C-alpha positions as a Markdown table, in Angstrom:
| # | Residue | x | y | z |
|---|---|---|---|---|
| 1 | Met | -64.3 | 12.7 | 69.8 |
| 2 | Lys | -62.7 | 15.9 | 71.0 |
| 3 | Glu | -60.4 | 13.9 | 73.3 |
| 4 | Trp | -59.3 | 11.8 | 70.3 |
| 5 | Leu | -58.6 | 14.9 | 68.2 |
| 6 | Ala | -56.6 | 16.4 | 71.0 |
| 7 | Glu | -54.5 | 13.3 | 71.4 |
| 8 | Tyr | -54.0 | 13.1 | 67.6 |
| 9 | Gly | -53.0 | 16.8 | 67.5 |
| 10 | Met | -50.4 | 16.2 | 70.3 |
| 11 | Phe | -49.1 | 13.2 | 68.4 |
| 12 | Leu | -48.7 | 15.3 | 65.2 |
| 13 | Ala | -46.9 | 18.0 | 67.2 |
| 14 | Gln | -44.5 | 15.4 | 68.6 |
| 15 | Val | -43.8 | 14.0 | 65.1 |
| 16 | Val | -43.1 | 17.4 | 63.6 |
| 17 | Thr | -40.8 | 18.3 | 66.6 |
| 18 | Leu | -38.9 | 15.1 | 66.2 |
| 19 | Ala | -38.5 | 15.7 | 62.4 |
| 20 | Leu | -37.2 | 19.2 | 63.0 |
| 21 | Ile | -34.7 | 17.9 | 65.5 |
| 22 | Val | -33.5 | 15.2 | 63.1 |
| 23 | Gly | -33.2 | 17.7 | 60.3 |
| 24 | Ile | -31.2 | 20.1 | 62.3 |
| 25 | Leu | -28.8 | 17.3 | 63.4 |
| 26 | Ile | -28.3 | 16.2 | 59.8 |
| 27 | Ala | -27.6 | 19.8 | 58.7 |
| 28 | Leu | -25.1 | 20.2 | 61.5 |
| 29 | Ile | -23.3 | 17.0 | 60.7 |
| 30 | Gly | -23.3 | 17.9 | 57.0 |
| 31 | Lys | -21.8 | 21.3 | 57.9 |
| 32 | Ala | -19.2 | 19.7 | 60.1 |
| 33 | Arg | -18.1 | 17.4 | 57.3 |
| 34 | Gly | -18.1 | 20.2 | 54.8 |
| 35 | His | -14.4 | 20.6 | 55.0 |
| 36 | Glu | -13.7 | 16.9 | 54.6 |
| 37 | Glu | -12.4 | 15.4 | 51.4 |
| 38 | His | -15.3 | 14.8 | 48.9 |
| 39 | Ser | -13.4 | 12.5 | 46.6 |
| 40 | Arg | -11.3 | 9.4 | 47.0 |
| 41 | Leu | -8.4 | 7.9 | 44.9 |
| 42 | Arg | -9.2 | 4.4 | 43.7 |
| 43 | Ile | -6.2 | 2.3 | 42.7 |
| 44 | Glu | -6.3 | -1.2 | 41.3 |
| 45 | Glu | -3.5 | -3.5 | 40.1 |
| 46 | Leu | -4.6 | -5.0 | 36.8 |
| 47 | Asn | -2.1 | -7.8 | 37.0 |
| 48 | Lys | -3.8 | -9.2 | 40.1 |
| 49 | Arg | -7.3 | -8.8 | 38.6 |
| 50 | Leu | -6.3 | -10.6 | 35.4 |
| 51 | Arg | -4.6 | -13.4 | 37.3 |
| 52 | Ser | -7.8 | -13.8 | 39.5 |
| 53 | Arg | -10.0 | -14.0 | 36.5 |
| 54 | Gln | -7.8 | -16.5 | 34.7 |
| 55 | Arg | -7.7 | -18.7 | 37.8 |
| 56 | Arg | -11.4 | -18.7 | 38.0 |
| 57 | Leu | -11.7 | -19.8 | 34.4 |
| 58 | Arg | -9.3 | -22.6 | 34.9 |
| 59 | Leu | -11.1 | -23.8 | 38.0 |
| 60 | Ser | -14.5 | -23.8 | 36.2 |
| 61 | Gly | -13.3 | -26.6 | 33.9 |
| 62 | Met | -12.0 | -28.9 | 36.7 |
| 63 | Asp | -13.6 | -31.6 | 38.7 |
| 64 | Arg | -13.7 | -31.3 | 42.5 |
| 65 | Lys | -10.4 | -33.1 | 43.1 |
| 66 | Arg | -8.4 | -31.2 | 40.6 |
| 67 | Arg | -9.9 | -27.9 | 41.7 |
| 68 | Lys | -8.8 | -28.6 | 45.3 |
| 69 | Met | -5.2 | -29.3 | 44.1 |
| 70 | Ala | -5.2 | -26.2 | 41.9 |
| 71 | Leu | -6.3 | -24.0 | 44.8 |
| 72 | Lys | -3.5 | -25.3 | 47.0 |
| 73 | Arg | -1.0 | -24.6 | 44.1 |
| 74 | Phe | -2.4 | -21.1 | 43.7 |
| 75 | Lys | -2.0 | -20.4 | 47.5 |
| 76 | Lys | 1.5 | -21.7 | 47.4 |
| 77 | Asp | 2.4 | -19.5 | 44.4 |
| 78 | Asp | 0.9 | -16.4 | 46.2 |
| 79 | Lys | 3.0 | -17.2 | 49.3 |
| 80 | Asn | 6.2 | -17.6 | 47.2 |
| 81 | Glu | 5.5 | -14.3 | 45.5 |
| 82 | Ile | 5.0 | -12.5 | 48.8 |
| 83 | Arg | 8.2 | -14.1 | 50.2 |
| 84 | Ala | 10.2 | -13.1 | 47.2 |
| 85 | Ser | 9.0 | -9.5 | 47.4 |
| 86 | His | 10.0 | -9.4 | 51.1 |
| 87 | Asp | 13.4 | -11.0 | 50.6 |
| 88 | Ser | 14.4 | -8.7 | 47.7 |
| 89 | Glu | 15.5 | -5.1 | 48.4 |
| 90 | Asn | 13.8 | -3.9 | 45.3 |
| 91 | Glu | 10.2 | -4.3 | 44.1 |
| 92 | Pro | 9.5 | -7.4 | 42.0 |
| 93 | Trp | 8.4 | -5.1 | 39.2 |
| 94 | Lys | 11.1 | -2.7 | 37.9 |
| 95 | Gln | 8.5 | -0.6 | 36.1 |
| 96 | Thr | 5.0 | 0.6 | 36.8 |
| 97 | Val | 2.4 | 1.6 | 34.2 |
| 98 | Trp | -0.1 | 4.1 | 35.5 |
| 99 | Val | -3.5 | 4.1 | 33.7 |
| 100 | Leu | -5.8 | 7.1 | 33.6 |
| 101 | Asp | -9.1 | 7.6 | 31.8 |
| 102 | Phe | -10.5 | 10.7 | 30.2 |
| 103 | Lys | -14.0 | 10.7 | 28.7 |
| 104 | Gly | -14.7 | 14.1 | 27.4 |
| 105 | Asn | -17.9 | 16.0 | 26.6 |
| 106 | Ile | -18.3 | 19.3 | 24.8 |
| 107 | Lys | -17.1 | 21.2 | 27.9 |
| 108 | Ala | -14.4 | 18.8 | 28.8 |
| 109 | Ser | -15.9 | 18.5 | 32.2 |
| 110 | Ala | -13.5 | 15.8 | 33.3 |
| 111 | Thr | -10.5 | 18.1 | 33.2 |
| 112 | Ser | -10.6 | 19.1 | 36.9 |
| 113 | Arg | -10.5 | 15.5 | 38.0 |
| 114 | Phe | -7.9 | 14.6 | 35.4 |
| 115 | Ser | -5.6 | 17.4 | 36.5 |
| 116 | Glu | -5.8 | 16.2 | 40.1 |
| 117 | Glu | -5.0 | 12.7 | 39.1 |
| 118 | Ile | -1.9 | 13.9 | 37.2 |
| 119 | Ser | -0.8 | 16.0 | 40.2 |
| 120 | Ala | -1.0 | 12.9 | 42.4 |
| 121 | Leu | 1.1 | 10.9 | 39.8 |
| 122 | Leu | 3.8 | 13.5 | 39.3 |
| 123 | Gly | 4.9 | 13.0 | 42.9 |
| 124 | Val | 5.4 | 9.2 | 42.6 |
| 125 | Val | 6.3 | 8.3 | 39.0 |
| 126 | Asp | 9.9 | 7.0 | 38.5 |
| 127 | Glu | 12.0 | 7.6 | 35.5 |
| 128 | Asn | 11.2 | 4.1 | 34.1 |
| 129 | Asp | 7.5 | 4.4 | 34.6 |
| 130 | Glu | 4.9 | 5.1 | 32.0 |
| 131 | Val | 1.5 | 6.8 | 32.0 |
| 132 | Val | -1.2 | 5.4 | 29.7 |
| 133 | Val | -4.3 | 7.6 | 29.1 |
| 134 | Arg | -7.4 | 5.9 | 27.7 |
| 135 | Leu | -8.9 | 8.8 | 25.8 |
| 136 | Glu | -12.4 | 9.2 | 24.3 |
| 137 | Ser | -13.6 | 12.6 | 23.1 |
| 138 | Pro | -15.1 | 14.1 | 20.0 |
| 139 | Gly | -13.9 | 17.6 | 21.0 |
| 140 | Gly | -15.8 | 20.7 | 22.1 |
| 141 | Leu | -15.0 | 24.2 | 23.3 |
| 142 | Val | -11.6 | 25.5 | 22.4 |
| 143 | His | -10.6 | 26.9 | 25.8 |
| 144 | Ala | -11.9 | 23.8 | 27.6 |
| 145 | Tyr | -9.8 | 21.4 | 25.6 |
| 146 | Gly | -6.9 | 23.7 | 25.6 |
| 147 | Leu | -6.8 | 23.4 | 29.4 |
| 148 | Ala | -7.3 | 19.6 | 29.2 |
| 149 | Ala | -4.3 | 19.3 | 26.7 |
| 150 | Ala | -2.2 | 21.4 | 29.0 |
| 151 | Gln | -2.6 | 18.8 | 31.7 |
| 152 | Leu | -1.0 | 16.2 | 29.4 |
| 153 | Asp | 1.8 | 18.7 | 28.7 |
| 154 | Arg | 2.6 | 18.6 | 32.4 |
| 155 | Leu | 3.6 | 14.9 | 31.9 |
| 156 | Arg | 5.7 | 15.8 | 28.9 |
| 157 | Glu | 7.5 | 18.6 | 30.8 |
| 158 | Ala | 8.2 | 16.2 | 33.6 |
| 159 | Asn | 9.8 | 13.8 | 31.1 |
| 160 | Val | 7.2 | 11.1 | 31.9 |
| 161 | Thr | 6.8 | 8.6 | 29.1 |
| 162 | Thr | 3.1 | 9.0 | 28.0 |
| 163 | Thr | 1.0 | 6.8 | 25.7 |
| 164 | Val | -2.5 | 7.7 | 24.6 |
| 165 | Cys | -4.8 | 4.9 | 23.6 |
| 166 | Val | -7.9 | 5.7 | 21.6 |
| 167 | Asp | -10.6 | 3.0 | 21.2 |
| 168 | Lys | -13.4 | 5.0 | 19.8 |
| 169 | Val | -12.8 | 8.7 | 19.1 |
| 170 | Ala | -10.2 | 11.5 | 19.6 |
| 171 | Ala | -11.3 | 14.2 | 17.2 |
| 172 | Ser | -10.8 | 18.0 | 17.2 |
| 173 | Gly | -10.2 | 18.9 | 20.9 |
| 174 | Gly | -9.8 | 15.1 | 21.6 |
| 175 | Tyr | -6.9 | 15.0 | 19.1 |
| 176 | Leu | -5.5 | 18.2 | 20.6 |
| 177 | Met | -5.1 | 16.2 | 23.8 |
| 178 | Ala | -3.8 | 13.1 | 22.1 |
| 179 | Cys | -1.0 | 14.8 | 20.3 |
| 180 | Cys | 0.7 | 15.7 | 23.6 |
| 181 | Ala | 1.7 | 12.1 | 24.2 |
| 182 | Asp | 4.9 | 10.4 | 23.2 |
| 183 | Arg | 3.0 | 7.7 | 21.4 |
| 184 | Ile | -0.6 | 7.5 | 20.1 |
| 185 | Arg | -2.2 | 4.1 | 19.7 |
| 186 | Ala | -5.7 | 3.7 | 18.2 |
| 187 | Ala | -8.2 | 0.9 | 17.4 |
| 188 | Pro | -8.7 | 0.2 | 13.6 |
| 189 | Phe | -12.0 | 2.0 | 13.4 |
| 190 | Ala | -11.3 | 4.8 | 16.0 |
| 191 | Val | -12.1 | 8.2 | 14.6 |
| 192 | Leu | -9.2 | 10.7 | 14.6 |
| 193 | Gly | -8.2 | 14.1 | 13.3 |
| 194 | Ser | -10.8 | 16.8 | 12.6 |
| 195 | Ile | -8.1 | 19.4 | 13.0 |
| 196 | Gly | -10.3 | 22.4 | 12.3 |
| 197 | Val | -12.6 | 25.0 | 13.9 |
| 198 | Val | -16.3 | 25.3 | 13.5 |
| 199 | Ala | -18.9 | 27.9 | 14.8 |
| 200 | Gln | -22.5 | 28.4 | 13.9 |
| 201 | Leu | -25.4 | 30.5 | 15.3 |
| 202 | Pro | -28.9 | 31.3 | 14.1 |
| 203 | Asn | -30.0 | 34.9 | 13.3 |
| 204 | Ile | -33.7 | 35.8 | 13.7 |
| 205 | His | -33.3 | 39.5 | 12.9 |
| 206 | Arg | -35.6 | 39.4 | 9.9 |
| 207 | Leu | -38.3 | 37.5 | 11.8 |
| 208 | Leu | -38.2 | 40.1 | 14.5 |
| 209 | Lys | -38.3 | 43.0 | 12.0 |
| 210 | Lys | -41.3 | 41.4 | 10.3 |
| 211 | Asn | -43.2 | 41.5 | 13.6 |
| 212 | Asp | -42.1 | 45.0 | 14.4 |
| 213 | Ile | -39.8 | 44.0 | 17.2 |
| 214 | Asp | -36.7 | 46.1 | 17.7 |
| 215 | Val | -33.5 | 44.9 | 19.4 |
| 216 | Glu | -31.0 | 47.4 | 20.8 |
| 217 | Leu | -27.4 | 46.1 | 20.9 |
| 218 | Leu | -25.0 | 48.5 | 22.6 |
| 219 | Thr | -21.3 | 47.8 | 22.6 |
| 220 | Ala | -18.1 | 49.6 | 23.5 |
| 221 | Gly | -15.2 | 48.5 | 21.3 |
| 222 | Arg | -15.4 | 48.0 | 17.5 |
| 223 | Tyr | -15.4 | 44.2 | 17.6 |
| 224 | Lys | -17.0 | 43.5 | 21.0 |
| 225 | Arg | -19.8 | 41.7 | 19.2 |
| 226 | Thr | -19.2 | 40.6 | 15.6 |
| 227 | Leu | -22.2 | 38.3 | 14.9 |
| 228 | Thr | -25.4 | 38.2 | 17.0 |
| 229 | Val | -28.6 | 36.1 | 17.2 |
| 230 | Leu | -31.1 | 39.0 | 17.5 |
| 231 | Gly | -29.4 | 42.0 | 15.8 |
| 232 | Glu | -28.6 | 42.6 | 12.1 |
| 233 | Asn | -25.2 | 41.2 | 11.1 |
| 234 | Thr | -22.9 | 43.1 | 8.9 |
| 235 | Glu | -20.3 | 42.0 | 6.3 |
| 236 | Glu | -17.6 | 43.6 | 8.4 |
| 237 | Gly | -18.7 | 41.5 | 11.4 |
| 238 | Arg | -18.7 | 38.3 | 9.3 |
| 239 | Glu | -15.2 | 39.0 | 8.1 |
| 240 | Lys | -13.9 | 39.6 | 11.6 |
| 241 | Phe | -15.6 | 36.4 | 12.8 |
| 242 | Leu | -14.0 | 34.4 | 10.0 |
| 243 | Asp | -10.6 | 36.0 | 10.9 |
| 244 | Asp | -11.0 | 34.8 | 14.5 |
| 245 | Leu | -11.8 | 31.3 | 13.3 |
| 246 | Glu | -8.7 | 31.3 | 11.0 |
| 247 | Ser | -6.5 | 32.5 | 13.9 |
| 248 | Thr | -7.8 | 29.8 | 16.2 |
| 249 | His | -7.2 | 27.2 | 13.5 |
| 250 | Ala | -3.6 | 28.5 | 13.1 |
| 251 | Leu | -3.0 | 28.1 | 16.8 |
| 252 | Phe | -4.4 | 24.5 | 16.6 |
| 253 | Lys | -2.1 | 23.6 | 13.8 |
| 254 | His | 0.9 | 25.1 | 15.5 |
| 255 | Tyr | 0.2 | 23.2 | 18.7 |
| 256 | Val | -0.2 | 19.9 | 16.9 |
| 257 | Gly | 2.8 | 20.5 | 14.7 |
| 258 | Glu | 5.1 | 21.3 | 17.6 |
| 259 | Arg | 4.2 | 18.0 | 19.3 |
| 260 | Arg | 4.2 | 15.8 | 16.2 |
| 261 | Pro | 6.9 | 17.3 | 13.9 |
| 262 | Gln | 6.8 | 14.3 | 11.6 |
| 263 | Leu | 3.3 | 15.2 | 10.7 |
| 264 | Asp | 2.5 | 17.0 | 7.4 |
| 265 | Ile | 0.2 | 19.4 | 9.3 |
| 266 | Glu | -1.1 | 21.2 | 6.2 |
| 267 | Ala | -2.2 | 17.9 | 4.7 |
| 268 | Val | -4.2 | 16.8 | 7.7 |
| 269 | Ala | -5.4 | 20.1 | 9.2 |
| 270 | Thr | -8.4 | 20.2 | 6.8 |
| 271 | Gly | -11.1 | 19.3 | 9.3 |
| 272 | Glu | -11.3 | 15.8 | 7.9 |
| 273 | Ile | -11.4 | 12.6 | 10.0 |
| 274 | Trp | -9.6 | 9.3 | 9.5 |
| 275 | Tyr | -10.1 | 5.9 | 11.0 |
| 276 | Gly | -7.2 | 4.3 | 12.9 |
| 277 | Ser | -6.1 | 2.1 | 10.1 |
| 278 | Glu | -5.9 | 5.1 | 7.9 |
| 279 | Ala | -4.5 | 7.5 | 10.4 |
| 280 | Val | -1.3 | 5.4 | 11.0 |
| 281 | Lys | -0.4 | 6.0 | 7.3 |
| 282 | Asn | -0.5 | 9.8 | 7.5 |
| 283 | Gly | 1.2 | 10.0 | 10.9 |
| 284 | Leu | -1.7 | 11.0 | 13.0 |
| 285 | Ile | -1.0 | 8.0 | 15.2 |
| 286 | Asp | 1.9 | 5.7 | 15.7 |
| 287 | Glu | 0.4 | 2.2 | 15.8 |
| 288 | Val | -3.0 | 0.4 | 15.4 |
| 289 | Gly | -4.3 | -1.6 | 18.3 |
| 290 | Thr | -6.8 | -1.5 | 21.2 |
| 291 | Ser | -6.0 | -0.2 | 24.7 |
| 292 | Glu | -6.9 | -3.6 | 26.2 |
| 293 | Ala | -4.4 | -5.4 | 24.0 |
| 294 | Tyr | -1.7 | -2.9 | 24.9 |
| 295 | Leu | -2.3 | -3.1 | 28.6 |
| 296 | Leu | -2.3 | -6.9 | 28.4 |
| 297 | Glu | 1.1 | -6.8 | 26.7 |
| 298 | Arg | 2.5 | -4.4 | 29.3 |
| 299 | Met | 1.2 | -6.7 | 32.1 |
| 300 | Ser | 3.8 | -9.2 | 31.1 |
| 301 | Gln | 6.6 | -6.6 | 31.5 |
| 302 | Ala | 5.5 | -4.3 | 34.3 |
| 303 | Arg | 3.0 | -3.7 | 37.1 |
| 304 | Val | -0.1 | -2.0 | 35.7 |
| 305 | Met | -2.2 | 0.2 | 38.0 |
| 306 | Thr | -5.4 | 2.1 | 37.3 |
| 307 | Val | -5.8 | 5.4 | 39.1 |
| 308 | Ala | -9.2 | 7.1 | 39.3 |
| 309 | Leu | -10.4 | 10.0 | 41.5 |
| 310 | Glu | -14.0 | 9.2 | 42.5 |
| 311 | Lys | -16.4 | 11.7 | 43.9 |
| 312 | Lys | -18.0 | 10.6 | 47.2 |
| 313 | Arg | -21.8 | 10.6 | 46.8 |
| 314 | Gly | -24.2 | 11.2 | 49.6 |
| 315 | Leu | -27.2 | 9.0 | 50.3 |
| 316 | Ala | -29.7 | 11.2 | 48.4 |
| 317 | Glu | -27.3 | 11.3 | 45.4 |
| 318 | Arg | -26.8 | 7.6 | 45.4 |
| 319 | Ala | -30.5 | 7.0 | 45.6 |
| 320 | Gly | -31.2 | 9.4 | 42.7 |
| 321 | Leu | -28.5 | 7.7 | 40.6 |
| 322 | Ala | -29.9 | 4.3 | 41.3 |
| 323 | Ala | -33.4 | 5.5 | 40.3 |
| 324 | Ser | -32.0 | 7.1 | 37.1 |
| 325 | Met | -30.2 | 3.9 | 36.2 |
| 326 | Gly | -33.3 | 1.9 | 36.9 |
| 327 | Val | -35.4 | 4.0 | 34.6 |
| 328 | Glu | -32.7 | 3.9 | 31.9 |
| 329 | Tyr | -32.5 | 0.1 | 32.1 |
| 330 | Ala | -36.3 | -0.2 | 31.9 |
| 331 | Leu | -36.5 | 2.0 | 28.8 |
| 332 | Gln | -33.7 | 0.0 | 27.3 |
| 333 | Arg | -35.5 | -3.2 | 27.9 |
| 334 | Val | -38.7 | -1.9 | 26.4 |
| 335 | Tyr | -36.8 | -0.7 | 23.3 |
| 336 | Glu | -35.2 | -4.2 | 23.0 |
| 337 | Val | -38.5 | -5.9 | 23.3 |
| 338 | Leu | -40.1 | -3.7 | 20.7 |
| 339 | Glu | -37.1 | -4.3 | 18.3 |
| 340 | Ala | -37.3 | -8.0 | 18.9 |
| 341 | Gly | -41.1 | -8.0 | 18.2 |
| 342 | Gly | -40.5 | -6.1 | 14.9 |
| 343 | Trp | -38.0 | -8.7 | 13.8 |
| 344 | Gln | -40.3 | -11.6 | 14.8 |
| 345 | Arg | -43.2 | -10.1 | 12.8 |
| 346 | Arg | -40.9 | -9.7 | 9.8 |
């Protein structure tokens, strides 16, 4: 028995030693790669993707003989297109439409990636090119969306034709971004506008006072803190806070008015929202339509390329993401089954 325990202890020591060596090697490799690029630029030509899908749909309705003939014709067409592009001194497309995506949260967290994508484009866009931004954001922090809008202003300053497409929502800070474009296109029921400023915070001073809890708030500067959560708010503090909101709203209106001078800014800067079919009447947008329909139209006239900066994920991060998606899918399925059961009972 003692001999077996000694052998088992030696085996455990070897396993622990091996695990430590592997861990150190992984750490060293990770450190060596620490200075490598952690993101990659993914580019896809939508014209080719659309053509591939349409060909597959055509082939699905053919018998074996016709499918074989169609495949030969497709290969011939591809060869002719490649030969034509090689024989010509210029590109077959005279114009390129570059497509970016911005999906914003309250902190406009996608701004950093968005700014890098624009930096990459500014070095390659030609005077005839166009940048299309598929924008979706309900707005958020003033300074965060001010920075995001400034990225679109970079395209304007470089004289790059820019179109913003809104399929769902571009409100408040989202509209602050959208107004930087030369044209705004929105789906019929997309939510737009909300040109206003809002702030709210609870105050539990009376609750604390009732329980004999004192809070000391020490400041240097008359308006360093106007309203607080724990301390007692004053009328002077409230007035100053409202003045700050009005000042921010005035900056918001001025920013939008400069970029869309045809807009009656006082009429729309009430904090209200409008749907796309309504927003085209008051000048918030230029036309009604979806981003997919617009890109399909542009594909008949130009080469359309999507550009996306994607973060490289490690093995652990990919595994965690897969597990999270699996749990989310399972919960969604349970919800769907429960909903279906409710309808069946009714």
